[in-house]
VEXDREN-2710 file (C-alpha; in Angstrom, 1 decimal):
% VEXDREN-2710
k/r/px/py/pz
1/MET/-23.0/4.6/19.3
2/ILE/-22.0/1.0/18.8
3/ILE/-24.3/-1.2/16.7
4/VAL/-23.7/-4.9/17.3
5/MET/-25.0/-7.2/14.6
6/ARG/-26.4/-10.6/15.4
7/ALA/-24.3/-13.7/14.8
8/GLY/-25.1/-15.0/11.4
9/SER/-26.6/-11.7/10.1
10/SER/-26.4/-11.3/6.3
11/ASP/-24.3/-8.9/4.3
12/GLU/-27.5/-7.4/3.0
13/GLN/-28.7/-6.6/6.5
14/LEU/-25.3/-5.1/7.3
15/LYS/-25.4/-2.9/4.2
16/LYS/-28.9/-1.6/5.1
17/VAL/-27.8/-0.7/8.6
18/ILE/-24.7/1.1/7.3
19/ASN/-26.9/3.0/4.8
20/ARG/-29.3/4.0/7.5
21/ILE/-26.5/5.3/9.7
22/GLU/-25.2/7.4/6.9
23/GLU/-28.7/8.7/6.1
24/LEU/-28.8/10.0/9.6
25/GLY/-25.6/12.0/9.0
26/TYR/-23.1/9.7/10.7
27/ARG/-19.9/8.1/9.6
28/THR/-19.3/4.4/10.0
29/HIS/-16.4/2.5/11.4
30/ILE/-16.8/-1.2/10.8
31/MET/-15.0/-4.0/12.7
32/TYR/-15.4/-7.6/11.5
33/GLY/-15.2/-10.2/14.2
34/VAL/-15.1/-14.0/14.0
35/GLU/-18.8/-14.3/14.9
36/ARG/-20.2/-10.8/14.9
37/THR/-19.7/-7.5/13.1
38/VAL/-19.7/-4.2/15.1
39/ILE/-20.4/-0.8/13.6
40/GLY/-19.3/2.5/15.2
41/ALA/-21.5/5.4/14.3
42/LEU/-19.5/8.6/14.6
43/GLY/-20.7/12.2/14.5
44/ASP/-22.8/14.9/16.3
45/GLU/-23.9/13.5/19.6
46/ARG/-27.0/15.7/19.6
47/GLY/-28.8/13.3/17.2
48/LYS/-27.8/10.1/19.0
49/ASP/-31.3/9.3/20.0
50/LYS/-32.1/8.6/16.4
51/LEU/-29.5/5.9/16.4
52/LEU/-31.3/4.0/19.1
53/THR/-34.0/3.2/16.6
54/LEU/-31.5/1.1/14.7
55/ASN/-32.2/-1.9/17.0
56/GLN/-35.5/-2.3/15.1
57/LEU/-33.6/-3.2/11.8
58/PRO/-33.2/-6.8/10.8
59/GLY/-29.9/-8.3/11.9
60/VAL/-29.2/-5.8/14.7
61/ASP/-28.6/-7.3/18.1
62/LYS/-28.2/-4.2/20.2
63/VAL/-27.2/-0.5/20.1
64/ILE/-24.8/0.6/22.9
65/PRO/-23.9/4.3/23.6
66/ILE/-20.1/5.0/23.5
67/LEU/-19.5/6.6/26.9
68/SER/-15.9/7.7/26.2
69/PRO/-15.4/11.2/24.6
70/TYR/-12.7/9.7/22.4
71/LYS/-14.6/7.2/20.3
72/LEU/-11.8/5.8/18.1
73/ALA/-8.9/6.2/20.5
74/GLY/-10.8/4.5/23.3
75/THR/-11.3/0.8/24.0
76/GLN/-15.1/0.4/23.4
77/LEU/-14.8/0.2/19.6
78/LYS/-11.5/-1.7/19.6
79/GLU/-10.3/-4.2/22.2
80/GLY/-6.7/-5.1/22.7
81/HIS/-3.7/-3.1/21.6
82/THR/-2.9/-1.5/18.2
83/GLN/0.4/-2.2/16.5
84/VAL/1.7/0.6/14.2
85/LYS/4.0/-0.3/11.3
86/ILE/6.5/2.4/10.5
87/SER/8.5/0.8/7.7
88/GLY/9.7/-2.7/6.8
89/ASP/10.4/-4.6/10.0
90/CYS/10.0/-1.5/12.2
91/VAL/6.8/-1.8/14.2
92/ILE/5.7/-0.5/17.5
93/GLY/3.2/-2.1/19.9
94/LYS/1.9/-5.5/21.0
95/GLY/5.2/-6.4/22.6
96/GLN/7.5/-5.0/20.0
97/LEU/9.3/-2.1/21.5
98/GLY/10.4/0.8/19.3
99/LEU/13.8/2.4/19.8
100/ILE/13.8/5.8/18.1
101/ALA/17.1/7.6/18.5
102/GLY/19.2/10.5/17.1
103/PRO/20.0/14.1/17.6
104/CYS/17.5/16.9/18.5
105/SER/18.4/18.8/15.3
106/VAL/19.9/17.9/12.0
107/GLU/23.1/20.1/11.8
108/SER/25.2/18.7/9.0
109/GLU/25.6/15.6/6.8
110/GLU/28.5/14.3/8.8
111/GLN/26.6/14.7/12.1
112/ILE/23.3/13.0/11.0
113/VAL/25.0/10.2/9.1
114/GLU/27.3/9.4/12.0
115/SER/24.4/9.6/14.4
116/ALA/22.4/7.2/12.3
117/ARG/25.2/4.7/12.0
118/GLU/25.9/4.7/15.8
119/VAL/22.2/4.3/16.9
120/LYS/21.6/1.6/14.4
121/ALA/24.7/-0.3/15.6
122/ALA/23.4/0.0/19.2
123/GLY/20.0/-1.5/18.2
124/ALA/17.7/1.4/17.3
125/ASN/15.1/0.7/14.6
126/ALA/14.3/4.3/13.7
127/LEU/16.2/7.6/13.4
128/ARG/14.9/10.9/14.9
129/GLY/16.1/14.3/13.9
130/GLY/14.6/17.7/13.6
131/ALA/14.6/19.7/10.3
132/PHE/12.0/22.2/11.6
133/LYS/12.4/23.2/15.2
134/PRO/9.8/25.2/17.2
135/ARG/11.9/27.0/19.8
136/SER/10.8/29.1/22.8
137/SER/13.2/31.9/21.7
138/THR/13.1/33.3/18.3
139/TYR/16.9/33.6/18.4
140/SER/17.5/29.9/18.9
141/PHE/18.4/27.5/16.1
142/GLN/15.3/26.8/14.1
143/GLY/16.5/24.0/11.9
144/LEU/17.8/23.6/8.4
145/GLY/14.4/23.1/6.8
146/GLU/14.2/21.2/3.5
147/GLU/18.0/20.8/3.5
148/GLY/17.7/19.0/6.9
149/LEU/15.1/16.7/5.4
150/LYS/17.4/15.8/2.5
151/LEU/20.1/14.9/5.0
152/LEU/17.7/12.7/6.9
153/ALA/16.8/10.9/3.7
154/LEU/20.5/10.5/3.0
155/ALA/21.0/9.0/6.5
156/ARG/18.1/6.6/5.8
157/GLU/19.7/5.6/2.5
158/GLU/23.0/4.9/4.3
159/THR/21.6/2.9/7.2
160/GLY/18.1/1.7/6.3
161/LEU/16.6/3.4/9.4
162/PRO/13.2/5.0/8.9
163/VAL/13.0/8.7/9.7
164/VAL/10.9/10.4/12.4
165/THR/10.9/14.2/12.1
166/GLU/8.8/17.0/13.5
167/ILE/6.1/18.9/11.6
168/ILE/5.0/22.4/12.8
169/ASP/2.9/23.6/9.9
170/HIS/0.2/21.8/8.0
171/HIS/1.4/23.5/4.8
172/ASP/4.6/21.4/5.1
173/ILE/2.9/18.0/5.0
174/ASP/3.6/17.3/1.3
175/LEU/7.2/18.4/1.7
176/ILE/7.9/16.3/4.8
177/GLU/6.1/13.3/3.4
178/ARG/8.6/13.1/0.5
179/TYR/11.5/12.6/2.9
180/ALA/10.2/11.2/6.2
181/ASP/8.5/8.0/7.4
182/VAL/6.8/9.4/10.5
183/PHE/5.3/12.8/11.3
184/GLN/6.2/13.9/14.8
185/VAL/3.8/16.4/16.4
186/GLY/5.6/18.2/19.2
187/ALA/4.3/19.2/22.6
188/ARG/3.6/22.8/21.5
189/ASN/1.4/21.6/18.7
190/MET/-0.6/18.9/20.5
191/GLN/-3.7/21.0/20.2
192/ASN/-3.0/22.5/16.8
193/PHE/-6.3/21.0/15.5
194/THR/-5.8/22.3/12.0
195/LEU/-2.5/20.4/11.8
196/LEU/-4.0/17.3/13.4
197/LYS/-6.9/17.1/11.0
198/ALA/-4.6/17.6/8.1
199/LEU/-2.4/14.7/9.3
200/GLY/-5.5/12.6/9.5
201/GLY/-5.6/12.8/5.7
202/THR/-2.3/11.1/5.4
203/LYS/-1.4/7.4/5.8
204/LYS/2.0/7.7/7.3
205/PRO/2.2/7.2/11.1
206/VAL/1.9/10.2/13.4
207/LEU/3.9/10.3/16.7
208/LEU/1.8/12.6/18.9
209/LYS/3.6/14.1/21.9
210/ARG/1.7/15.2/25.0
211/GLY/1.5/18.9/25.6
212/MET/3.6/20.1/28.6
213/SER/0.4/21.2/30.5
214/ALA/-2.0/18.6/29.0
215/ARG/-4.0/16.0/30.8
216/VAL/-4.1/12.4/29.6
217/ASP/-7.6/12.8/28.4
218/GLU/-6.6/15.9/26.4
219/LEU/-3.9/13.9/24.7
220/LEU/-6.4/11.2/23.7
221/LEU/-8.8/13.8/22.4
222/ALA/-6.0/15.2/20.3
223/ALA/-5.3/11.8/18.9
224/GLU/-9.1/11.5/18.1
225/TYR/-8.7/14.4/15.6
226/ILE/-6.2/12.4/13.6
227/LEU/-8.1/9.1/13.9
228/ALA/-11.5/10.7/13.0
229/ALA/-9.9/12.3/9.9
230/GLY/-9.0/8.8/8.6
231/ASN/-5.4/8.0/9.8
232/PRO/-5.4/5.0/12.2
233/ASN/-1.6/5.0/12.6
234/VAL/-1.1/7.1/15.8
235/ILE/1.6/6.6/18.4
236/LEU/1.3/8.5/21.6
237/CYS/4.3/9.9/23.4
238/GLU/4.7/11.0/27.0
239/ARG/7.5/13.6/27.1
240/GLY/7.1/15.1/30.6
241/ILE/4.8/17.8/31.9
242/ARG/5.4/21.1/33.5
243/THR/5.1/21.2/37.3
244/PHE/6.5/23.2/40.1
245/GLU/9.6/21.0/40.3
246/THR/12.9/22.6/39.1
247/ALA/15.3/19.7/39.6
248/THR/14.5/18.5/36.1
249/ARG/13.4/20.2/32.9
250/ASN/10.0/18.6/33.1
251/THR/8.3/16.0/35.3
252/LEU/8.3/12.6/33.4
253/ASP/4.8/11.3/34.1
254/LEU/5.1/7.5/33.9
255/ASN/1.7/7.3/35.5
256/ALA/0.5/8.1/32.0
257/VAL/1.4/4.6/30.8
258/PRO/-1.1/2.6/32.8
259/ALA/-3.6/5.4/32.6
260/ILE/-3.5/5.3/28.8
261/ARG/-3.4/1.5/28.8
262/GLU/-6.7/1.5/30.6
263/ARG/-8.3/4.1/28.3
264/SER/-6.9/3.5/24.9
265/HIS/-5.6/0.8/22.5
266/LEU/-3.0/3.1/21.0
267/PRO/0.7/2.4/21.6
268/ILE/2.5/4.8/24.0
269/ILE/6.2/5.5/24.0
270/ILE/8.3/7.6/26.4
271/ASP/10.7/10.5/25.7
272/PRO/13.1/10.5/28.8
273/SER/15.3/13.1/27.2
274/HIS/12.8/15.9/27.2
275/GLY/11.1/14.4/30.3
276/THR/14.2/15.0/32.4
277/GLY/16.4/17.4/30.4
278/VAL/19.5/15.8/32.1
279/TRP/21.4/13.1/30.2
280/ARG/22.5/11.4/33.5
281/TYR/18.8/10.7/34.3
282/VAL/17.9/9.4/30.8
283/SER/19.1/5.8/31.3
284/THR/17.3/5.4/34.7
285/MET/14.0/6.7/33.4
286/SER/14.3/4.6/30.2
287/LYS/14.5/1.5/32.3
288/ALA/11.5/2.6/34.4
289/ALA/9.5/3.3/31.2
290/ILE/10.0/-0.2/29.8
291/ALA/9.4/-1.8/33.2
292/CYS/6.0/0.0/33.6
293/GLY/4.8/-1.2/30.1
294/ALA/5.7/1.5/27.6
295/ASP/5.8/0.4/23.9
296/GLY/9.2/2.1/23.2
297/LEU/11.5/5.0/23.7
298/ILE/12.5/8.1/21.7
299/ILE/15.9/9.2/22.9
300/GLU/18.2/12.0/21.9
301/VAL/21.7/10.8/20.9
302/HIS/24.4/13.1/19.5
303/PRO/28.0/12.1/18.6
304/HIS/29.3/15.4/20.1
305/PRO/26.6/16.8/22.6
306/ASP/29.0/19.5/23.9
307/SER/28.8/21.2/20.5
308/ALA/25.1/20.4/19.7
309/LEU/23.1/23.3/18.4
310/SER/20.1/22.3/20.5
311/ASP/19.5/20.2/23.6
312/GLY/23.0/19.0/24.1
313/ALA/22.6/18.8/27.9
314/GLN/20.0/16.0/27.5
315/SER/21.6/14.1/24.7
316/LEU/23.4/10.8/25.2
317/LYS/26.7/10.0/23.6
318/PRO/26.5/6.9/21.3
319/LYS/28.6/4.8/23.7
320/VAL/26.2/5.6/26.6
321/PHE/23.2/4.8/24.4
322/LYS/24.7/1.4/23.4
323/GLN/25.2/0.6/27.1
324/LEU/21.7/1.6/27.9
325/VAL/20.2/-0.7/25.2
326/ASP/22.2/-3.6/26.5
327/GLU/20.9/-2.9/30.0
328/LEU/17.3/-2.5/28.7
329/GLU/17.3/-5.9/27.1
330/PRO/16.8/-8.1/30.2
331/ILE/14.1/-5.7/31.4
332/ALA/12.3/-6.0/28.1
333/ARG/12.5/-9.8/28.2
334/ALA/11.3/-9.9/31.8
335/VAL/8.1/-8.0/31.0
336/GLY/7.4/-10.4/28.1
337/CYS/8.4/-8.3/25.0
338/LYS/9.2/-9.9/21.7
339/SER/11.8/-7.3/20.6
340/LEU/13.7/-4.2/21.6
341/GLY/14.4/-2.0/18.6
342/SER/16.1/-4.2/16.0
343/ARG/16.9/-6.9/18.6
344/MET/14.5/-9.8/18.2
345/PHE/14.0/-12.1/21.2
346/GLU/13.4/-15.9/21.2
347/THR/9.9/-16.9/21.9
348/VAL/9.1/-20.0/24.0
349/ASP/8.5/-21.9/20.7
350/ASP/11.7/-20.7/19.2
351/ARG/13.9/-21.9/22.1
352/PRO/15.9/-25.1/21.4
353/SER/14.7/-28.3/23.1
354/ALA/16.4/-29.3/26.3
355/GLU/16.9/-32.9/25.0
END
């Protein structure tokens, strides 16, 4: 339920409403507006009729049912768009496009540091790299574990780029939190609810990838687990879904961008590397993603993709990535963005006078 307080209602009236909601067994989510305060009452829907009686309390204007199954990820409790700060000047959302780039897996110090330097020079504002890799085959490279995390932290020290890395087990939260800036939840773990709830207890951003067979609503419901557990810093990621098509590794569902925009305030980025599985298609789909309103990209870049231990076929070489970022810039400007990765654009007010 949404409880809307009257304009000019007192702090004491607000406190009494909050206390009553909590007495009924619900959690509160408070949003302070310029004129009015709105309270979200979150919990078991079976007792929601009791919440309707709150309109009898002093200071309450109206009580409105939340129709969406995702209360915090939806737009009824929060209007507009959310901006997630990763680290320093690296933010995603509200016209600031994130560019997260790097190899699929951390393989060596030389490889990850070289990758970090190259993607930063091209304009990326965050480094991706896997230390723990969930693979379909048990015989595939599974990652370097903590040693890989240490190498990512070294690359961050060398370049200043914040680190995005995958977590596959909730027992590893404390370990990964020591080295990384963003937890990435991969497609195979989108509905690992134990992991999602545990990540809700952290404060670092969570990049949540859509499952390969998941609907948009299921992605938002997965995000709700993290939000409801207390972490508001969620970035959604469309990485392609499994269809009958075999021309590409997955089918990159760019329809998800406007669909999520309509349903949620959370930022949504695109992974064209996994979405296509073919490096030659990555640039084209990256441009389409920015044009249709995505809040950023996460792209696999490897200095030597032909010798990569994982996903070399979909990884861009640094030179190709640099060319792509150059080509993305006019598209980002055209759709009204303020920045693309580390590249800040002039706003109308910043432009020099014609006189």
